Structures are given as C-alpha cells and as structure tokens.
C-alpha positions as CSV (number, residue, x, y, z in Angstrom):
1,K,0.3,0.4,0.2
2,K,2.6,2.4,0.7
3,L,4.4,1.9,-2.5
4,E,1.1,3.0,-4.0
5,E,0.8,6.2,-2.6
6,R,4.3,6.7,-3.2
7,F,3.7,6.1,-7.2
8,V,0.2,8.0,-6.9
9,R,2.2,11.1,-5.4
10,L,5.1,10.3,-7.5
11,N,2.5,10.6,-10.8
12,I,0.6,13.5,-9.5
13,I,3.7,15.5,-8.8
14,N,5.2,14.5,-12.2
15,F,1.7,15.7,-13.8
16,L,1.8,19.2,-12.1
17,K,5.4,19.5,-13.0
18,N,5.0,18.8,-16.7
19,K,1.0,19.5,-17.0
20,E,1.8,21.7,-20.2
21,L,3.6,18.8,-21.9
22,V,1.8,15.9,-21.1
23,D,-1.6,17.7,-22.4
24,S,0.1,18.9,-25.7
25,Y,0.2,15.1,-26.2
26,I,-3.2,14.7,-25.7
27,K,-4.4,17.9,-27.5
28,N,-2.0,16.6,-30.9
29,N,-3.8,13.2,-30.5
30,I,-7.6,14.2,-30.0
31,N,-9.8,16.0,-33.1
32,K,-8.9,19.3,-33.2
33,K,-12.8,20.3,-32.7
34,W,-12.6,18.7,-29.2
35,C,-10.8,20.6,-26.5
36,L,-9.4,18.8,-23.6
37,S,-11.8,20.6,-20.8
38,K,-14.4,18.7,-23.0
39,L,-13.4,15.6,-22.7
40,N,-15.0,13.1,-19.9
41,S,-13.2,13.8,-17.0
42,V,-12.7,10.3,-16.1
43,I,-10.6,10.0,-19.7
44,R,-9.2,13.3,-19.0
45,S,-7.5,12.1,-15.7
46,S,-6.4,8.8,-16.8
47,L,-4.7,10.2,-19.8
48,R,-3.0,12.0,-17.8
49,A,-1.4,9.9,-15.3
50,A,-1.0,7.1,-18.4
51,I,1.3,9.9,-19.9
52,C,2.7,10.5,-16.7
53,E,3.4,7.1,-16.1
54,A,5.0,6.4,-19.8
55,V,7.0,9.2,-20.0
56,Y,8.5,9.1,-16.6
57,S,8.0,5.9,-15.0
58,K,10.9,3.5,-17.2
59,K,9.8,0.4,-14.8
60,V,6.3,-0.4,-16.4
61,S,6.5,-1.7,-20.5
62,H,3.8,1.0,-22.6
63,K,1.6,-2.0,-23.4
64,I,0.7,-2.5,-19.9
65,I,0.1,0.9,-19.2
66,V,-2.4,1.4,-22.2
67,N,-3.9,-2.0,-20.7
68,E,-4.1,-1.3,-17.0
69,Y,-5.3,2.6,-18.3
70,T,-7.8,1.2,-20.6
71,D,-9.0,-1.6,-17.9
72,I,-9.5,1.0,-15.5
73,V,-11.3,3.4,-18.0
74,A,-13.4,0.5,-19.1
75,N,-14.7,0.2,-15.5
76,S,-15.4,4.0,-14.9
77,V,-16.8,4.9,-18.1
78,A,-20.8,4.3,-19.2
79,T,-20.2,3.3,-23.2
80,K,-17.5,1.1,-25.6
81,K,-17.3,4.6,-27.8
82,E,-15.9,6.0,-24.5
83,V,-13.6,3.3,-24.2
84,D,-12.5,2.9,-27.8
85,F,-12.1,6.4,-28.0
86,F,-9.7,6.4,-24.8
87,N,-7.8,3.2,-26.4
88,A,-7.0,4.7,-29.2
89,V,-5.9,8.5,-28.4
90,L,-3.9,7.0,-25.5
91,D,-2.2,4.2,-28.2
92,S,-1.1,7.1,-30.4
93,I,0.3,9.0,-27.6
94,I,2.0,5.7,-26.7
95,K,4.0,5.2,-30.5
96,Q,4.8,9.6,-29.8
97,I,6.5,9.1,-26.3
98,N,8.3,6.2,-28.1
99,I,9.5,8.4,-30.8
100,D,10.0,11.1,-28.6
101,Y,12.1,9.6,-25.6
102,A,13.4,6.5,-28.2
C-alpha cells in the first residue's frame, strides 16, 4: 500500500511539474474540434496519468500502461465508444512518446 501511495504521489507531482507537456500530447492526438476541457473527466485524468507513467516511469512497459489504464476507463466510463476513443488516443500518444524518448 505504501508503494502504491508513493507511486500515485510521484505521478501527480510529475503531472503538476509537466502539465503543459502532458496536455500537449493529448491535444495533438484528439480531433481539433475538441478541447481538453470537453473530454470526460475520467478519460482526461486517465490519459494524463498514463502519459506521466509512460514518460517518467521506466519500470513499466508501455503495453502494460495502455492495458491497465484502458481497463480503468472501461470500468469507470459507461460506453464502449468512450473506451475505444480512450484506447485509440492513448495508443497514438504512446507511439509518439516512443519516438520522442527513443
């Protein structure tokens, strides 16, 4: 439990320190008609957490990150369409992170 708390705290700190970078990944991977604030709050928060984990935690594979956060959204968001949207956006972001941090 202490390890989970430490992980969550570190992920939040990384987000707060790098909010513009994290949000730019989302903005660059959603339809230009959308704005970040219009995203479902669970989807927006999950994308932010997944991006922070992918960029700042080298211990977890990106495939696991996508699977875990997609499961979180699937168990929190009502529609399959929203889960599919989340998965597609996160997958695209992870590919970009792999290029940026190769």
